[in-house]
N, C-alpha and C positions, 0 to 999 in steps of 0.2 A: 627300224621300224618304223614308219613315218605314222606321226599323228594328227588328227584332223583340229584344224582350226577353225575354233567353235568362233559362228559368228556373234556379233555382240548385238543386241536387241535395243532398240531405240525405246525411250520407254514415251508410251501410249500418250497422243496432244488429249490436255483436259478440256471437260466439256463443260460448260455453266450454261444452266438452263433460268431462264429469267420468265418470272410470271407477276405480268402487271395489269390491272382490272378491263382499261381506256387507254391502249396507245392514240390519242391525240394530240395534240399542244396543249401545253403548258408548262411550267418550271418541273411538276414530277415527272413528266414524258421526257423533258430534256435530260433530265440528270442519268435517264433508262437509256437512252440513246449513248448519251457520253459515253458513260460506264460501260455499254456494251462491246461501242465503238474501241473503245481505250484497250477492253481485255482482249479485242481480236488481235490489234495491231500489239501484245504482248504474246501472242501465241496462241491462245485459248479459240475454242468455237464456242459459239455462244448462237444459241435455240432461245428467243422470244416467242411464251407463248403470252397470248391476251384476247379476251373475251370481244372484244373491237377494235376494230382498225380501219377507220374508212382512208382507203388512195387518196380523196381530195381535202381530207383534215389531218394530216400527218405531216411527222418531219422526214425532210428527205432521203438520210437513211433508212428510214422504216419503207419504202415506197420501191428507191430506185435497185434494190439489191443490195444493198452494202451488210445490212443485217437479214437473218434469217428470220421473218416476224409469221406465225401460226395462229390462225384464228379459232379457238376452241372453247367449246362450252358455250354456246351461244344459242344455241337449239331449242333447248329446255324451257327456260325462264326469262322475260321480256326485262330489260332496266328498270323499270316501274310500273309500279299496278296503278294505272288509273293517275297517275303523274305523282303516284308517293312510295311509300314503305321502298326507296331506294336503299337505303342500307341493304335491309331482307333481303331485295331484289339481287344485292352485291355478293352478299354471302353465300345467297345459294349459287351463283355464275360463277364465282372461283371454285365453290365444291365441285361442282359439275365439268369445271375444265380441269380442275386435278385428277375426279374421277375418268372423264375424258380419254385423259394420257397416258394414265396409268393404268386403267383396267379393263376400258373398252376398248383402247388401241394399244399396238406393242411400242409408240414412239418412246415414250422415256427407258422401255426397256433396251430399244434398239442403240439410244442415243449415249448410254448409262454416266450419266450425267457427273462431274464431283464435285458438283458443289450444285444449292439453289438459290439466288436472290429474287428474294418477294418483296416487295413496299408495296407500299398503301395503307391497305387491305392484310389482317393477319389473320383471320379467322380460319382459314384453311392450313394452317402449318400444324396444328396435331395431325389431320389428316394425313400431309405429307408427310410427317414425320411418322406414322405407321406402315403407311403401304412405301416406304422407305427409310429403313430406320438408320441405314450407316453411310445417308448423303447427307452431309450437312448443310446445315440452312441458314443464309443470313437475310435478318431484316433489316429492311432499310426505315427509318421511324420521319417521315417529314415533317409530323407534327399531330400530336395527339388526335384522334379524330372527336372523339367528346369534349373537345374544346372548341371543336370548330363547326358544329351543329348550332344553327340559331332556329331562335323559340322554345327555349328549355323554359323563358320564363310561364308556358303554360303547365298548368301541373298534368295532363296529358301524356304531353310529351317528355316531358320527366319519367314518367313512369312507364311510357311506352321507350325509354332509351335505358331502360335499367339493364337490360339484358346483355346487350348490345356492347354496355359500357363495361361490362364486368367480363364476356368475352373478349374485349380487344385486349384488357390485360392478360387475362389467364394464356389467352392465344400466342400471346407475342413469348411466354417462359418457354413455348417452344423451340425458337429460335436458339440456336449453339450463337451468334454475336449477334447483337444489336446496335445497329450505326443510326447517329441523328446528323442532321445536315448545320448544325453549327453549336459551339458550347453555350449559346442563348436558348436551344434546343431541348440540349440536353439538361439545364438545369428546370427546367419547366417541367419533361417529360418525369425526372428523378422527385421535383414535386406532386405532381399527379399522381404517379405510383410506385410508392417509398418502399414499401415491400418488393418488388421489380428490381428498385435498380439498385437494393440490398444482394439480391439472386445475381441479377446480371451488368459488371462493368461496361455501360454505354460509352462506343468508341463514336466518334468525330470524323463525319468523309465530308467535307467541303463538296458542293456541288464546284462544275467547271464550265469553262465555257471554250469555245475555239478560237484559239490566238494564229491559229495558220495563215488565216488573210490581213494581217495586219502589217504585215510587210509589204505588200502590196499597197494597202490603203496609204500608208506611211508615204509612198515614193509617190502616189499620185497625188498628193495636197501638194509634195513638194513642186510636179510638176506644174502646178495653178490651179488645181482645184479649191478653188477660193469658196469664200460661202457662201448661203444663198440668198442672201440680201445684203449688195454691196451697201457700205456703208452704216452697215448694220453691226452691233455683238448681241450675241445671244446670250441670256437665263433659262437654261432648256431644265423642264420636268419632265417625265418619261414616267405616267401611270396609269393603270384601269383607274375609271371615272368609276371612284366607290367611296364615300365617305369618310372609310377606315385608312385609306392613303393620305386622310387631310391635304390636299391639295393646295385647300383654302391659305394655307399658312403661308405657302412659296407666293399667292399674290399679293398678300396681305405685307409679307417682307418688302417686294421688291416696290409698292405704294409709297415702306417708308423711307424710299431713297428719295431726296433732292430733287426735283424738279428739272432743274438743269443737269443734273447725273443720272436723268431719265432717257433725254434725249440720243436719240443713236442706241439705244438700248433696247431689247423687243425680248419680255417675257413669252418663252412656248410653251404650253401645258400641251403636251403630246400622250398616245398611250389608247388603251383596248375600249372601247366603245361597240355596241350592240343596243339598237334602236327596237329589239323586242324585249330587253334588259330594263325594267322602270326603275331602278337604279343610275342606272347611266344617265337614262335620259332629265332623271330628276336633280343630279346632283351636278351635270353639266348647268341646267337653267340655276340652280343655285350659283353656280362659279360666274354666271356672266353677269348675273344681278349682284355680287361681291363686287366685281369689278368696276359694274354701273355707280354701287354704291361712295367705290372709291375714287370715284370722276379719271379713272382708266378707259380708253377707246379700246374697244376687244373686235374679235371677227373671229367668226368659227369657218372652219374649212375641211372636207376630209381627197382632197385631192391635189397631186402635184401642181397642176395647172393653178387652180384657184388658191393655193401656198405662197407660190410665188408670184400672185399676182393682187397683193393685199395692199389697200391703202399704204403710203409710206408713214402718217403718223398712227398706225395702228400701233398701241404698248403691246397689248395682253395677247397675242393667239392661241386657240383652242384648236389641237387639230385632231380630230377623230379618227380612230384606229388605222394607223402607222405600218406602211408596210416596211420590212426589213433597210429595204435600200433606201427609205429616205427617211427612216432611222439613223442610218450611220450619216446622211448629210448633213443632219441637226447635230449629229455628236461632233463631226468635222468644223461644225461655224458655230460651236460652244463655246463659251467661254469660262462657264459652271455648269455644275450639272447638281440641281435641287433636288434631293431625296428627302420625303417628308413623311412616311408613316413610321407611327411610332412602337415599336415592339416587334419587328417585320423579325420572320424566322431565323430568314437570312438576307435574301436581297439580291438579284441578278444583273440589275441594270448600274450597280456601283461600279461593279466589274468592265462592262460593258464601258460608262463613262472612263475608266483609268487606263482601261488597254488604248483609249482612243485619243488618251493623252488629255483627257477635260479632267479639271479638279473637282472633285465630290464635296455639296456640304450635306450632311445627311444628321437626322435623329441619332444625337447621342441613348440610344437604346438598339436591342437584339441586332441582329448579325450586322448592322454595318461597323459595329464596335470589333468585329474581328476582321471587316476587311480592307476601313479607311483607318491609313495611319496618321493623327493628327498633326497639321503643321509641315506633313511632305506630300499627302497621295490627295489632304484636304481635309477638312477641318468637319467635328462630330458638335454638336451645339441644342442647347434644354429648346424645344420646341414649346414650351409653353414662353422664350424668352422671346418674342416675334424680333427685338429690337438689334437682336444678338445675329439671326440671319440677316437682318438687315446691312447690319454691318460686316458681316463676311461677304453677301450679295459687293460693298462700294470696297472692300480690299483690294475682291477677285477682279474687277474690272477697273480701277485705278489704283490701287496698292503696291503692288509687283512689280519688280524689274522684267523686262524682256529675258533676262538671265534666271529668276528667279521661274517664271514661269513654264522654261524650258526644264530645269530641273526638277520642279513637281511633276510633268509632265511624263517625261526620263522616268521618277520612281515609280508614278504609276504603271506604267507598263513594266517594269522591270516587276514591281509585285505580282501582278496578275498573270507572268509568265510563270514567275517563280512557284507563285502559289497557288494562284486557281487553274491551270491551263489544264487538257484534260490529259495528257502526259501522267504528271504528278497524282492526280485522281486515280488514273489506273493503278498506279504503282502502289498507291494505299492501299484501294480496294482488292489485291492482289496481295497486301496482307494480312490483311484480315480476311479472307476467305480461306489463306493458311491455318491462322487462328481458329476456325469456325470448323477444321479438319483436324484440330487438336479435340477440340471441346466435345470432341462425337464420341469421345470414350468415355467420357462422363457421364452422358445422359444414362436416364434411371433402366432400371430395367423388372421384368416378374408383372407384377399388379398393375404399375403403372401404364401398361398395353391395354390392358382390359380396361382399365378406366376413361383412358385415350379414346375404346373405340366405342365403349357405351354412350360416352358424349359426343362423337361424332356421329354417331348413327339414331340417338336422342335428336341432336340437334337437325339433322338431313329431313324428321321424318316431321317435325314443327315448321321446318319450311314450306316442305313439300304441301303442309296439311294448309296451310296460310297461302300458299300459290292456289291450289285447287277451290280453297272458298273465297278467295278474291277471284279466277275466273267465274264463281258460280254466281258471283258479284254480277260481275261483267253481264257476262248473260241476262241474266236477270232486269239486270237495264235495260238494255235492249229491247227486252221482248215489252216491258213496260212502257217504253218508248214507240213502240210501234203497234199498240194499243191505245196510246193517245192518238196517235195520227189515225186513228180510224174515225 
């Protein structure tokens, strides 16, 4: 009697669905894209749902077909109402997105996701768990939203934020696993929500940078891709033109160098700048005034041609809105990267510098404590001790032998490739998704489902009521304006 050979069935490919509010260009979006690409490289099917993705203002992977990006939940509620109520609209849009893919269409049913990756906004997690009770949820907390909101000194702003702050903490509890971007952020989140910290063990998942093109850059450098300005050594600062970045620290420290040691050395202040943003404009003006007050000759440019042709005597160069190719050229020219923000949540720029073989001088607080190794890949100093920053600048320029410079460059590259590359990040994310899958079994059952439903329905009613009222206010304004015109 012949026995039939039973065919072995290969395990189905796992699918991870990402939910992100606005897939533009920023640190959070870079992490989402890198995480999605990393999981794809590990064999996962990945789909990103977002309420907004402009092909002209997003990362290449989100528009060139590398990732499956789908825009949903963007037809009912606008991003803001009268340039206000951003958080209200963001929550409504996320709920609309979840309802759209889970109920109004069959997308989630056909995808049958093995896990959800949600970041930035946790408001929709209760609804997501209600609709997909057996699908694990990983929430990535970049930083508590309630600590990022400006204008809390106004009483009405504090009152307005009370329900949203409470909702942020409560909704995060519906995640099976909560990840944060650094040990520093983990400490902040734990102090902000101690009860949530007792219930959830926050996991650290460091952001990553693409290390794939670095070898080619090293080859180009060896082939003679020299500094941007012949005869000039560069101290580089890369940051947005915002006061919290404390870029003035770099200028004051540079001014502390003896005049003879500033000869042939240029401080380049490069970073994000938008002339529509009042703070960008005013802070750049303040920094120029600071350089003038310290008798430093400065110039401001925004294009490659003007950058290459600035006067030789320029000591401080302000470079506005630096494209990636120019940033890489600056890094190849730099002797030192100065990273001035205090209590930065994580900080990608120090990693970019170390990958380029540039030592880093950073504030001894926040994320850089976890990325920069004192004396090996750079230095950490108290931002209140400007003289110490000046001392490190002098050491990086004049106090290191060629062998020590090469060793520091090698150590920086190895640290980034070994700890902060996309591959290791995806591997760690894979582990966290498996942990979330195990945590699903401990989810509360029974009456909690009813509480979730009542809470979500109540929030939807409040949001829709506010939206309808705002629409009515808009129509009233238009009507009044029309009357004034008569």
